[in-house]
C-alpha positions in Angstrom: 3.1 18.1 21.2 1.6 14.7 23.7 -0.6 17.1 25.5 -2.6 18.0 23.2 -3.0 14.8 22.0 -6.6 13.2 21.9 -7.3 10.5 24.4 -8.3 8.3 21.1 -4.8 8.8 19.7 -2.9 7.2 23.1 -4.7 4.3 22.0 -2.6 3.5 19.3 0.4 1.0 20.5 3.0 2.8 18.7 5.7 0.2 19.6 7.7 1.2 16.3 7.6 4.1 17.3 7.2 6.6 13.8 8.7 9.9 14.4 7.4 11.5 10.6 7.0 11.1 7.2 10.8 11.1 6.1 10.4 11.2 2.4 7.5 10.7 -0.5 9.0 9.3 -3.8 7.1 9.4 -7.3 7.4 7.4 -9.8 7.5 10.1 -13.2 7.4 9.7 -16.6 10.3 12.8 -16.4 11.9 13.4 -13.0 13.9 16.1 -14.7 10.8 18.3 -15.6 8.7 16.8 -12.8 11.1 18.5 -10.6 11.2 22.0 -12.5 7.4 21.7 -11.7 7.5 21.7 -8.2 10.2 23.9 -7.6 8.3 26.5 -10.0 4.7 25.8 -9.1 4.9 24.7 -5.5 8.3 26.4 -4.1 10.1 23.5 -3.7 14.1 24.1 -3.5 16.9 21.3 -5.2 18.1 18.9 -3.0 19.8 16.0 -3.9 20.3 13.9 -7.2 20.9 10.4 -8.4 21.7 8.9 -11.8 24.2 8.5 -14.4 26.5 10.8 -12.8 26.2 8.7 -9.9 26.8 5.5 -10.8 23.1 4.7 -11.7 22.1 2.9 -15.2 18.3 2.2 -14.7 16.9 5.2 -13.4 17.4 8.8 -12.0 16.0 10.5 -9.0 15.8 14.4 -8.2 15.2 14.7 -4.5 12.9 18.4 -3.7 12.5 20.1 -0.4 10.2 22.4 1.5 10.9 22.7 5.3 10.0 19.0 6.0 8.4 18.0 2.8 10.9 15.9 0.7 10.0 14.5 -2.7 11.8 12.2 -4.3 11.0 12.4 -8.7 11.8 8.9 -10.0 12.1 7.8 -13.9 13.2 4.8 -16.1 16.3 5.7 -18.0 15.4 2.5 -20.4 12.5 0.4 -21.3 11.3 -2.8 -19.7 12.4 -1.6 -16.1 9.9 -2.1 -13.2 9.3 1.6 -12.8 8.4 2.5 -16.0 5.9 -0.7 -15.6 4.6 1.1 -12.9 4.4 4.4 -14.8 2.8 2.9 -17.4 -0.1 0.8 -15.8 -0.8 3.4 -13.0 0.6 7.1 -14.5 2.7 9.6 -12.5 2.2 8.5 -8.8 2.9 7.6 -5.2 5.4 4.4 -5.5 7.2 5.0 -1.7 5.8 6.4 1.5 8.8 6.6 4.3 8.9 6.4 7.1 11.3 7.7 9.7 12.1 5.4 12.7 14.2 5.2 15.4 15.5 1.2 14.2 14.6 -0.1 11.0 15.5 -3.4 11.6 13.2 -3.7 14.1 10.2 -2.2 12.4 10.7 -4.6 10.0 10.9 -7.3 12.0 8.1 -6.2 13.9 5.7 -5.8 10.7 6.7 -9.2 9.2 5.6 -10.6 12.6 2.7 -9.2 12.6 1.3 -9.9 8.8 3.3 -7.9 6.9 4.4 -9.0 2.7 8.1 -8.2 2.5 9.6 -5.4 -0.1 13.1 -4.5 1.3 15.0 -6.6 4.1 16.9 -4.3 6.5 19.6 -3.1 3.9 22.6 -1.0 5.2 23.6 1.9 2.8 26.8 3.5 3.6 28.8 6.6 2.1 31.6 8.9 3.6 28.7 11.1 5.6 27.6 8.0 7.8 24.9 5.1 7.3 21.7 4.9 6.6 19.4 1.6 7.0 16.3 0.9 5.2 13.5 -1.8 5.0 9.9 -2.1 3.4 6.7 -3.6 3.4 4.1 -3.2 0.6 0.7 -1.6 1.5 -2.3 -1.1 -0.4 -2.0 -1.6 -4.0 1.7 -1.6 -5.3 2.2 1.2 -2.4 4.9 0.8 0.0 5.9 1.8 3.3 9.7 1.7 3.7 11.3 2.2 7.1 14.2 4.9 7.2 16.7 5.0 10.4 19.2 7.7 9.5 20.4 8.6 13.2 24.5 7.2 12.0 24.1 9.8 8.9 25.2 13.0 8.4 24.6 13.6 4.7 22.1 15.7 2.4 19.7 12.8 1.6 20.8 8.9 1.1 24.1 7.4 0.2 24.5 7.6 -3.6 22.9 10.8 -4.3 24.9 13.8 -4.4 24.0 17.5 -3.6 22.2 19.1 -6.3 22.2 22.7 -6.8 20.9 24.9 -9.8 22.1 28.2 -8.1 20.3 30.7 -11.0 16.9 29.1 -10.4 15.3 28.9 -7.0 11.9 30.3 -6.4 11.3 31.2 -3.4 8.8 28.9 -0.8 5.0 29.2 -0.5 5.3 28.4 3.2 4.3 24.4 3.0 6.0 23.0 6.2 5.2 19.5 6.3 3.1 16.4 5.6 -0.2 16.6 7.2 -1.9 13.4 6.0 -2.2 11.3 3.0 -5.4 9.7 1.4 -5.5 6.3 0.2 -8.2 4.7 -2.0 -9.2 0.9 -2.3 -11.5 -0.9 -3.8 -14.8 -1.3 -2.7 -14.7 -3.8 0.3 -11.0 -3.3 1.4 -11.6 -0.2 3.6 -11.5 -2.5 6.7 -9.2 -5.0 5.4 -6.5 -1.9 5.6 -7.9 -0.2 8.5 -7.2 -3.7 10.0 -3.6 -3.9 8.5 -2.5 -0.9 9.9 -4.1 -1.8 13.6 -2.7 -5.5 13.4 0.6 -4.5 11.5 2.0 -0.8 12.8 0.2 -0.5 15.8 -2.3 2.5 15.0 -5.8 3.6 15.7 -8.8 4.2 13.7 -9.5 8.2 14.9 -12.9 8.6 12.9 -14.9 7.0 10.7 -17.1 9.0 8.1 -20.0 6.5 6.6 -21.9 7.3 3.0 -24.3 9.8 5.6 -21.1 11.7 6.0 -19.9 12.2 2.5 -22.1 12.2 -0.5 -24.1 14.1 -2.9 -27.0 13.9 -4.5 -25.1 12.0 -7.4 -22.0 10.2 -5.6 -20.6 8.7 -1.8 -18.1 7.4 -0.6 -16.4 5.7 3.0 -13.4 6.6 4.7 -11.4 5.5 8.2 -8.7 7.7 9.3 -5.9 5.8 11.0 -3.2 7.3 12.8 -0.3 6.6 14.9 0.6 7.3 18.3 1.9 10.7 18.2 -0.2 12.3 15.6 2.5 12.3 13.1 1.4 9.3 10.6 -2.5 9.4 9.9 -3.9 7.9 7.0 -7.6 7.9 5.5 -8.6 5.6 3.6 -11.5 5.4 1.1 -13.8 3.0 -0.6 -16.6 3.8 -3.2 -19.9 4.0 -2.1 -23.1 3.1 -4.1 -24.6 6.2 -5.5 -26.4 7.2 -8.6 -23.1 8.2 -10.4 -19.7 7.2 -10.1 -17.7 8.8 -7.8 -14.4 10.6 -7.1 -12.9 6.8 -5.4 -14.4 4.8 -8.8 -12.7 7.5 -10.6 -9.4 7.1 -9.4 -9.3 3.3 -9.5 -10.6 3.1 -13.0 -7.2 5.6 -14.0 -5.0 4.9 -11.8 -5.9 1.3 -12.1 -5.9 0.3 -8.9 -5.6 1.2 -5.2 -3.2 4.1 -4.0 -2.2 7.4 -2.9 -5.5 9.9 -3.8 -3.7 12.6 -2.1 -1.4 14.4 -0.2 -2.4 17.0 2.6 0.7 19.7 3.8 0.5 22.1 6.4 0.7 25.8 6.3 0.8 28.4 8.7 -0.1 31.0 6.6 -2.9 29.6 3.9 -4.2 32.7 2.5 -0.4 33.7 1.8 0.3 30.3 0.8 -2.8 29.5 -1.7 -1.8 33.5 -3.3 1.6 32.1 -4.3 0.4 28.8 -5.4 -2.2 30.1 -7.6 0.3 33.5 -8.8 2.7 30.3 -9.9 -0.5 28.9 -11.9 -1.4 26.2 -9.2 -5.0 25.2 -10.3 -7.5 25.0 -7.2 -11.2 23.8 -7.2 -13.8 26.1 -6.6 -17.0 25.6 -4.2 -19.6 28.2 -5.4 -19.4 31.4 -4.0 -22.7 30.7 -1.8 -21.0 28.4 0.4 -19.0 31.8 2.1 -22.9 33.5 2.7 -23.3 30.9 5.9 -19.3 30.0 6.4 -19.8 32.3 10.0 -23.2 30.9 10.8 -21.8 27.1 10.7 -18.4 27.9 12.0 -18.2 30.7 14.5 -15.6 33.4 14.1 -12.7 33.2 13.0 -9.4 35.0 12.8 -9.8 35.2 9.1 -11.7 37.8 6.8 -13.9 36.3 4.4 -13.2 38.0 1.7 -9.8 36.8 1.1 -10.8 33.3 1.6 -14.0 33.6 -0.2 -11.6 35.2 -3.6 -9.5 32.4 -3.2 -11.9 29.5 -2.5 -10.5 28.6 0.7 -12.9 26.0 3.0 -13.4 26.7 6.1 -14.6 24.0 9.2 -14.4 23.5 13.5 -14.9 20.7 15.7 -14.1 20.8 19.2 -10.6 21.6 19.7 -10.5 24.6 17.3 -11.0 24.9 13.3 -9.0 24.5 9.9 -8.8 26.5 6.8 -8.4 23.9 3.7 -8.5 23.4 -0.4 -7.9 21.1 -2.8 -5.8 21.4 -6.3 -6.9 19.9 -9.2 -5.2 16.9 -10.4 -1.5 17.3 -10.9 -1.5 14.6 -13.7 -2.7 14.2 -17.3 -4.8 10.9 -15.2 -7.6 12.7 -13.0 -5.8 11.0 -9.8 -3.5 12.1 -7.3 -3.9 16.2 -6.0 -3.1 18.1 -3.1 -4.7 19.4 -0.2 -3.5 22.5 1.9 -4.2 22.4 4.9 -4.0 25.0 8.0 -5.4 24.3 11.5 -6.2 26.7 14.3 -6.4 24.4 16.9 -9.2 21.6 14.8 -8.0 17.7 14.6 -10.0 16.9 12.3 -10.6 16.5 8.4 -13.3 19.3 7.4 -16.6 16.8 7.5 -18.7 19.8 7.5 -16.7 20.9 3.9 -17.4 17.4 2.2 -20.7 18.3 0.3 -19.4 21.2 -1.6 -16.0 20.0 -2.4 -17.6 16.3 -3.5 -19.9 19.0 -5.6 -17.3 20.6 -6.7 -15.4 17.3 -7.7 -18.4 16.2 -9.9 -18.5 19.2 -11.4 -14.9 18.9 -12.7 -16.0 14.9 -13.5 -18.6 15.9 -15.6 -16.0 18.1 -17.9 -14.2 14.6 -18.3 -17.0 12.7 -19.2 -16.2 10.3 -15.8 -19.4 11.1 -13.6 
């Protein structure tokens, strides 16, 4: 993998190091129903459960998996809990971005020494399958990173969880493979603060910068910087709103999430046409760009392997950089509030994030905002 990493990635200090995304934990109002949704609509599989039957008294969690993607869906069992208060303020959304490390104590101590705020001191969790060490720090808003060291663990997920099976209900996977990147939305003026945090505290490098000339329409604009660790497996674009004629998608997110947080999760597939076909047939709703987008797409990106007809029919976008091209599409928000959504992405060599699609994409988002009365 390192042979294909651009020079800019190698400027990252990568002192932890981070091996990849371990899991994403969402605080949700109804974890059982959320798990059913992600299985039915997105093709995740049952993996693990923790709740009353495992000795928990205040919360329950269902874990679903698809290839290397693990989602933990957690709900409170009583009123007045920190989880419930988080949901009351933010709605359903991502609380924990867990990162797989070789040494959770070292990762934590180094992050704290470099200025991070502690969320969870190093904690050893054990059961008959071995031990896991976890530690955690705060990031933007109420989002946290938990460092997970699991080299001495042979269980299905974490100590305290039991295997969860639904043998009579197991929808087929849809081809989602791993988390490609995660986008955070922060307040105006905070983007550079959090870019500096990832550079100084976690050893990341700023690999791309988009200003309001790159990401703008007639009405709205935003700014974004992308930070990455050295192996390129953890990439975090950080967005902040920019001044425009109307309120941008970041403004809308910050209003309804009531603070900073994870805006969307980009998940990779090896066959985006098949994946999106499957997802759409299961009820997942996607943003649509105008059909005229496809009239000039080959003039803009050059020759691609795929036929334009299925891309046009499904609404899949195409962009190219110096390394190759990518195909991408974005769901509508998957929660009641217009906050979190998913991106489906297939990279055919490209290392960028679809700059050539920004205008068409954000115009599509603006049309949705107009329908919601939030533009």
